[in-house]
N, C-alpha and C positions, 0 to 999 in steps of 0.2 A: 219484375213483379213488385219489389219494394217501391220503385218509382211510381208505378200505377196505383199502389196503395196510398202513397203520399198525395197523389193527384186526387184520389177519391176523397181523402180527408179534406183537401182544399175545397173541393166542390161542396161537400157537406157543410163546411164552415161558411162558404160564400152564400149558400142558400138559407142561412140562418137555422141550420139543423145540427148545430155543434153537439147537442146532447145525444145524437144518434151515432157518434163516432164508434161507440162500443160494438154496434152491430157490424160495422165495417171491419173492425178489428177481429171479431169472432170469425167472420167470413174469411179473412186473410189467414188467421192462425190455424183454422181447421186443417187445411192441407199440409201445414208445416208439422203437425204432430207425427204422422207416419214418416215424414222426411227426417225428423229429428231422431226417431227410433232407428231408421236405416243408417243414418250417419253414425250413431252410437255403435252399431254393429259392424260398420265398415270404416274404421278410423283412418285408414290409409287412402281414402278416396281422393282427398284434396291433393296430397302430394303426388299421387299417380296421375291425376288430371293435369297438374302443372307440368309434369314430366312428359306426358303424352303430347301436349300441345306446345311444348317448348317455350313456355312463357319466360321472358327475360333473356332469350337467346340474342346473339349478336345481330340477327337480321331484324332490325326495327324499322317500322314505317314512320315517316315524318308526318307532320300535321296535314300537309297538302295531299299526300298519298291517302291518308285516312279519310279526309273529306271526299276525295274522289271515289273511294270505296263506298262511303255512305251515300253519295249522290247516285251511284249506280243502282241502288235499291229503289229509286224513284224514276228510273229510265222507263219511258213508254214501251220500249222493246221488251224489257224484263217483265214489266207488270202485265202487259196485254198480248204479247205475241210469242216470246220465246221462253220465258220463265228462267229458272236457275240454270247454272252452267253444268251441274252435275246430273247425269242421267239417272241416278238413283232417285232424285227428287223432282225431276222434270222430264217430260218427253221431248222438249224443245220444239214442239209444234203448237203449243198453247202457252199462254202466259199464266201468271199467278192468279189473275182475275179473268173471267170471261170478257168478251168484247163490250158488253153493255156498259160497265163502269168507265169505259174509255172517255165518255162524255159526262156521265153522271157524277163520278168522283170529283173531278175539278169543279163541277157545278155545286157540289156539296160544300167544298171548301169556300167557294165564293159566297154561298148562302150563309155560312157560319160567320165569315168576316163582315158581312153586311148586317146580320142580325144574330148576334151570339146567343146561344142557349147552353145550359149546362151540359146536355148530351153532346151538342156540337163541339163545344170546347174540349171536352174529354176525348172525343173521337179524333179531333184534329191533333191535339198534343200526343195522344197515343200513337197515331199514325207516324208522326215525326220522330217519336222516341223508339219505335219498334226496331229499326235497324241498328241501334246503338250497341247492343251486345254482339251483333254479328261483325262489327268492324274491329273487335279486339284482335281477331286473326284475319289474315288475308286469304280467304278461301273463295275469292270471286263472289259471284252473286249466289250465296248459299241461302236459299229461301228457308231451308230447315232451321236456320238460326234466326229468322226474322218473321216467323209465322204470325206474329201479332199484327202484321200489316193487314191480314185478311179480315178479321172481324171489324177493325176500325175503318178499313176501306169500304166494307159493305154498309156500315152505318152511315158513313158520309155519302155513299151513293144513293141510299134511300132518302136522305135529307135533300140531296140534289134533285132527285126525281120529284119529290113533293114540291120543292121550290119552283121547278120548271112548269109543272102542270098547274100550279096555282095561278100562274100567269095566263095559261090557256086551259081552263077547266074542261072545255069541250074535247080536248085531245087526250084526256086521261086514259080512257079505255083503249083508244087506238095505240097510244104510246106503250101502255102496258103489254098489249098483245104483240106489238112489234118486238119489244125487248124479250118476251118469252120465246117468240119464234126464232129470233137470232141466237139466243142462248141455247135453245134445243138443237138448232142446226149445227152450232159449233160443237156441242157435246157429241153429236153423231160422228163428226169428223174426228174428234179426239178419241172416242171409243174405238172407232175402226183402226186407228193407228196404234192405240194402246194394246189391243189384242192381236195386232198384226205385226207390222215391221218394227215397232218399238221393242218387242221381245228380242229381235236379232240385234238391234243397235245397243241395247242395254245389257246384253248377256255378260260381257266382260266386267261391267260395273258391279254386277251381283255375283261375281266370281263363278259365273257359268252355273251349270246344273249340279252344284255340289250336293244338294239334297238327294238327287237321284243316285249319285255315287255312294253316299252313305247308306241309303236304303238298300242298294244292291249288296253292300257288304253285309248288312244285317240279314238280308234274305239268304245269302250264301252260307251263313253259319248254320242254318237249319235248326236254330234254337239251341245249338251247342255252344260251349265256350271255346273259341278258337283264337289264336294269336292274330292281332290286327295291327297293320302298319299303315300309317297315314303320311302322305307326302308333305314334308314341311313347306314345299313351295305353294301350297294352297293357303291363302290368307285366312287366318282365324279358324283353321280347320279344327283345332282342339275344342273351341267354343261351340262350333257347329255340331261336332260329334257328341259332346256332352248333352247338348240340347236335344239332339235327335234320339239318343239313347233314353233320355228321360221321357220323351214323348211316346216311345214304343215299349217302354218298360224293360229295357235290356241293359240296365246299369251294371250288370255283371261283367260286361265286356270292357268296362273302363280300365280295370286293373290289367287286362290283357292287351292294352293298346300302347303302341310305341310310335314315335315319329321316325322319319328317315329322309335323308337328302339324296342318296344314291342307292340303287338297288343292291342289296347285300345277299349274295347267294348262300350265306351261312344262316339265314333265318330258318326257324324250325319248319319241318315239313307240315303241310296243312295250313300254313299262314296265308292270310288274305291281305292284299295290298291295294290301296287306292292311290293311283298315280295321276298327276296333272299332265294331260296330254297336249295342252296348249303351250307348254314350255318346249321349244324345239329340241333342246339338249336332252330333256327328260324323255321326250317322245322317241328320239333316236336310241337312247339307252334302253328303253323298253322294247323297241322292235328288235334290237340285237339280242336281248336276253330271251325273248320269245323264240327267235330263230335258233338260238343255242340250246333250247330245251330246258333252260334253268327255271323258267316260269311258264305257265300257260294262261292264255287269255280266257277269262271267265265272262266278262261283259264289257261292252262299250257304252258309254253314256254320251248321247248326242244332244245337240242344241236344235232349236227350231229350223235352222238353215242346214241341218245335216252334219255340221262339223262335230267331230269327236272331241269332247272336252276332258273326259276322264276315262280311265280304263281300270277295271278290277282284275288283278292278277292273283293266281294261287300258286304257292310253292309246291 
């Protein structure tokens, strides 16, 4: 964003509107005010971020590797057909853009090169700069770290459309109708997959139906304060649990919550346990404990394909 702010100031100066820089500065500074307040109340955020992403670790990418990663963000396959590599952010059956900009976006770049305009120059530079933050780390084609591609790409696509139809004004209506029809058809295909098979493919990326497991624990308490044990094998389970309890108004259960790695038969009677059943070792241990009568099964949490992802046990 600082780079885009500097680009804005350059365009303002280039157009002879240098006196208006203060309006751009106010627009840029506005969102920084709550950010500054948040940083002041979370002083450890930068050190924690550096530690989480392992900046400065021994595994460093060379210039050619980093350029290759940058170039991948402009791959036609990534932009128009498959999207990002992580199923949390992409279904892999659609690209970052619909198919219409496949021709319009390059046409927009050509139009800007042939006849530069302030908007066209900003959009082109913005598009080229968008992946730069994403190549700090090698996370593949992580579109969640390069979303600025989208607005700049759409602006260039509109410029490209206008440039093409100006050459053939009679085709404007037919071209627009065709683009709308193609985009609508593609969205139907995308929507069918998103609410269908994508749920099965992406389940593991979203750590399965952890929300259903947490809700089952709360339901089983019956409004009382009971000991709760959450399997440490569930990624970020503590954060999910805190969020869910806040949402349902049951923060009283936080102090009664503990984590566990293996089933402990010494937990208090009446305890509720959420177990990750997609872990083969944990599933085998759970089955053995149920057969031995040490715990009894309260509920199974299943995925769209019927696979059991979590079980709720009671001591």
